[in-house]
C-alpha positions as CSV (number, residue, x, y, z in Angstrom):
1,X,-78.2,127.1,-104.1
2,X,-78.2,125.0,-107.2
3,X,-78.8,121.3,-107.0
4,X,-76.5,118.8,-108.8
5,X,-77.9,115.5,-109.9
6,X,-76.0,112.6,-111.4
7,X,-78.7,110.3,-112.8
8,X,-78.6,106.9,-111.2
9,X,-78.8,105.2,-114.6
10,X,-75.4,106.6,-115.5
11,X,-73.9,105.1,-112.4
12,X,-75.5,101.7,-112.9
13,X,-74.9,101.5,-116.7
14,X,-71.8,103.5,-117.5
15,X,-71.7,102.2,-121.0
16,X,-74.7,104.3,-122.0
17,X,-73.6,107.5,-120.4
18,X,-72.2,108.8,-123.7
19,X,-75.7,109.1,-125.1
20,X,-77.2,110.8,-122.1
21,X,-76.1,113.8,-120.0
22,X,-73.2,112.9,-117.7
23,X,-74.7,115.2,-115.1
24,X,-77.8,117.4,-114.8
25,X,-77.5,120.8,-113.2
26,X,-81.0,122.1,-112.5
27,X,-81.7,125.8,-112.8
28,X,-82.1,127.8,-109.7
29,X,-85.6,128.8,-110.6
30,X,-88.2,126.5,-112.3
31,X,-90.5,128.5,-114.5
32,X,-94.2,128.0,-114.4
33,X,-95.6,126.4,-117.6
34,X,-98.3,128.0,-119.7
35,X,-101.7,126.3,-119.8
36,X,-102.3,124.4,-123.0
37,X,-105.3,122.7,-124.6
38,X,-106.8,121.5,-127.9
39,X,-107.2,123.8,-130.9
40,X,-108.6,123.8,-134.4
41,X,-105.4,122.3,-135.7
42,X,-104.9,120.0,-132.7
43,X,-108.5,118.9,-131.6
44,X,-109.5,116.8,-128.7
45,X,-109.7,113.1,-129.6
46,X,-110.8,110.4,-127.1
47,X,-110.0,107.1,-128.8
48,X,-109.1,103.6,-127.5
49,X,-105.3,103.0,-127.0
50,X,-103.9,100.4,-129.4
51,X,-100.2,100.8,-128.6
52,X,-97.6,103.3,-127.4
53,X,-94.7,105.2,-128.8
54,X,-91.7,106.1,-126.6
55,X,-90.0,109.1,-128.3
56,X,-86.4,110.2,-127.6
57,X,-84.8,113.2,-129.1
58,X,-81.1,113.6,-130.2
59,X,-80.3,116.8,-128.3
60,X,-77.1,117.8,-130.3
61,X,-79.2,118.1,-133.4
62,X,-82.0,120.0,-131.7
63,X,-79.6,122.5,-130.1
64,X,-77.7,123.0,-133.4
65,X,-80.8,124.4,-135.1
66,X,-82.7,125.8,-132.0
67,X,-83.8,129.4,-132.0
68,X,-85.5,129.1,-128.7
69,X,-83.1,131.5,-127.0
70,X,-83.9,131.7,-123.2
71,X,-86.5,129.0,-123.6
72,X,-83.8,126.4,-124.6
73,X,-81.1,127.8,-122.4
74,X,-81.3,124.9,-119.9
75,X,-81.1,122.2,-122.6
76,X,-78.6,123.9,-125.0
77,X,-76.6,126.4,-122.9
78,X,-76.3,125.1,-119.4
79,X,-73.2,122.9,-119.9
80,X,-75.2,119.7,-119.2
81,X,-74.2,118.2,-122.6
82,X,-77.4,116.3,-123.2
83,X,-77.5,113.3,-125.6
84,X,-80.8,111.5,-126.0
85,X,-83.6,113.2,-124.1
86,X,-87.1,112.0,-123.4
87,X,-89.7,113.7,-125.7
88,X,-92.5,111.6,-124.3
89,X,-94.7,108.5,-124.0
90,X,-97.5,108.7,-126.5
91,X,-100.7,106.6,-126.6
92,X,-101.5,105.7,-130.1
93,X,-104.7,104.5,-131.7
94,X,-105.6,101.4,-133.8
95,X,-105.7,103.4,-137.0
96,X,-104.1,106.6,-138.4
97,X,-105.5,108.8,-135.6
98,X,-104.4,108.8,-131.9
99,X,-106.0,110.0,-128.7
100,X,-105.0,113.5,-127.6
101,X,-106.1,116.3,-125.3
102,X,-108.6,114.0,-123.6
103,X,-109.1,116.1,-120.5
104,X,-108.4,119.7,-119.4
105,X,-105.3,120.1,-117.3
106,X,-104.0,122.8,-115.0
107,X,-100.3,123.8,-114.9
108,X,-98.2,121.0,-113.4
109,X,-96.8,121.5,-109.9
110,X,-93.1,122.6,-109.9
111,X,-92.2,119.5,-107.9
112,X,-93.4,117.2,-110.7
113,X,-91.5,119.4,-113.3
114,X,-88.3,119.4,-111.2
115,X,-88.3,115.6,-110.9
116,X,-88.6,115.2,-114.6
117,X,-86.5,118.1,-116.0
118,X,-83.3,116.1,-116.3
119,X,-85.0,113.6,-118.6
120,X,-87.1,116.2,-120.6
121,X,-85.1,119.5,-120.3
122,X,-88.0,121.8,-121.1
123,X,-90.6,123.0,-118.7
124,X,-93.2,123.7,-121.4
125,X,-92.6,120.4,-123.1
126,X,-93.3,118.6,-119.9
127,X,-96.6,120.4,-119.5
128,X,-97.4,119.7,-123.1
129,X,-96.7,116.0,-122.8
130,X,-99.1,115.7,-119.9
131,X,-101.9,117.7,-121.5
132,X,-101.7,116.2,-124.9
133,X,-100.8,112.6,-124.1
134,X,-100.9,111.8,-120.4
135,X,-104.5,112.9,-120.0
136,X,-105.6,110.2,-122.4
137,X,-104.2,107.5,-120.0
138,X,-105.9,106.3,-116.8
139,X,-103.2,107.8,-114.6
140,X,-102.0,110.9,-112.7
141,X,-99.1,113.3,-113.6
142,X,-96.8,111.7,-111.0
143,X,-97.4,108.2,-112.2
144,X,-97.3,109.1,-115.9
145,X,-94.0,110.8,-115.7
146,X,-92.6,108.1,-113.4
147,X,-93.5,105.5,-116.0
148,X,-92.1,107.6,-118.9
149,X,-88.9,108.1,-117.1
150,X,-88.6,104.4,-116.2
151,X,-88.9,103.4,-119.8
152,X,-86.5,106.1,-120.9
153,X,-83.9,105.2,-118.4
154,X,-84.1,101.5,-119.3
155,X,-82.9,102.3,-122.9
156,X,-79.4,101.5,-124.0
157,X,-77.8,103.2,-126.9
158,X,-75.3,102.3,-129.7
159,X,-72.0,104.2,-130.0
160,X,-73.3,107.4,-131.4
161,X,-69.8,108.8,-132.0
162,X,-68.9,105.8,-134.1
163,X,-72.2,106.0,-136.1
164,X,-71.8,109.7,-136.7
165,X,-68.3,109.0,-138.1
166,X,-69.5,106.5,-140.7
167,X,-69.3,107.7,-144.3
168,X,-72.7,106.1,-145.1
169,X,-75.4,105.2,-142.7
170,X,-78.9,104.1,-143.6
171,X,-82.0,104.4,-141.4
172,X,-82.1,100.6,-141.3
173,X,-78.4,100.4,-140.2
174,X,-79.2,102.7,-137.3
175,X,-82.3,100.9,-136.3
176,X,-80.5,97.6,-136.2
177,X,-77.7,99.1,-134.1
178,X,-80.2,100.6,-131.7
179,X,-82.2,97.5,-131.4
180,X,-79.1,95.4,-130.8
181,X,-78.5,97.2,-127.6
182,X,-81.9,96.6,-126.1
183,X,-83.2,93.1,-125.2
184,X,-86.5,92.3,-127.0
185,X,-86.3,95.3,-129.3
186,X,-86.4,94.7,-133.1
187,X,-85.3,97.0,-135.9
188,X,-88.9,97.0,-137.2
189,X,-90.0,98.4,-133.9
190,X,-88.1,101.6,-134.5
191,X,-88.9,104.6,-136.6
192,X,-86.7,107.6,-137.2
193,X,-87.6,111.3,-137.6
194,X,-85.1,113.4,-139.5
195,X,-84.8,117.0,-140.6
196,X,-84.7,118.2,-144.2
197,X,-81.0,117.3,-144.7
198,X,-81.4,113.8,-143.3
199,X,-80.0,114.6,-139.8
200,X,-81.3,112.4,-137.0
201,X,-83.9,114.3,-134.9
202,X,-85.8,111.6,-133.0
203,X,-86.1,107.9,-132.4
204,X,-89.6,106.5,-132.0
205,X,-89.9,103.1,-130.3
206,X,-93.1,101.1,-130.5
207,X,-94.5,99.4,-127.4
208,X,-97.6,97.3,-126.9
209,X,-100.3,98.0,-124.3
210,X,-98.1,96.3,-121.6
211,X,-95.1,98.5,-122.6
212,X,-93.2,95.7,-124.2
213,X,-91.2,96.3,-127.4
214,X,-93.1,95.5,-130.6
215,X,-92.9,95.9,-134.4
216,X,-94.3,99.3,-135.5
217,X,-97.6,99.2,-137.4
218,X,-97.6,100.6,-141.0
219,X,-99.2,103.9,-139.9
220,X,-96.3,104.8,-137.6
221,X,-94.5,106.7,-140.2
222,X,-90.8,107.6,-140.1
223,X,-88.2,107.7,-142.9
224,X,-87.7,104.7,-145.3
225,X,-85.2,102.0,-144.4
226,X,-82.8,103.0,-147.2
227,X,-82.8,106.7,-146.4
228,X,-79.3,108.0,-145.7
229,X,-78.9,109.3,-142.2
230,X,-76.5,111.9,-140.7
231,X,-75.9,112.2,-137.0
232,X,-74.8,115.5,-135.4
233,X,-71.8,114.6,-133.1
234,X,-72.2,115.1,-129.4
235,X,-70.0,117.5,-127.5
């Protein structure tokens, strides 16, 4: 029997529901994730944590270009109509490098994955986030994902349909609109990741070590403020 979950955040804050899934229908079977770890291209780095990045992905754009097939069926083909989904909570360093793959990690329990799948609709991505990022924080998988989900669900969003309809939209325009919906957030605390044709892919939000919004340091990256942005409409 399938379980139907209506996220509490959509009930409490109906104004933001248009940017998240209106409901989340979990799959009958939760796949077991593959074990991941460091590699030559992605080495282990144990470094002090300087700040954090909360990354959310714009699902309509991801699904438009996805070639994941069955791997992305839950996110892109289940009728859940995802908007912004949680990519992850990332500890960042004081310079251009960040901590990653700090400890070995076994496959996550299905219970942990099930509880988080409506926020991050990919079993393997959930596993990846814990192995690459969560193991560099003094926490457990349960606490790491609970914190990630709490920060994600606290976000409010601008009217994405209205922004998508604008004939011109700069990265700075979007950042200002996004920050205006979230108390304490500033446009300089947001960085945008786009694809090759300027379509919005992800929003990166900088947070200090107490998980308060902050201005992003220069090494954070992202597109330039004047870059023109396109938003794939939802639905």
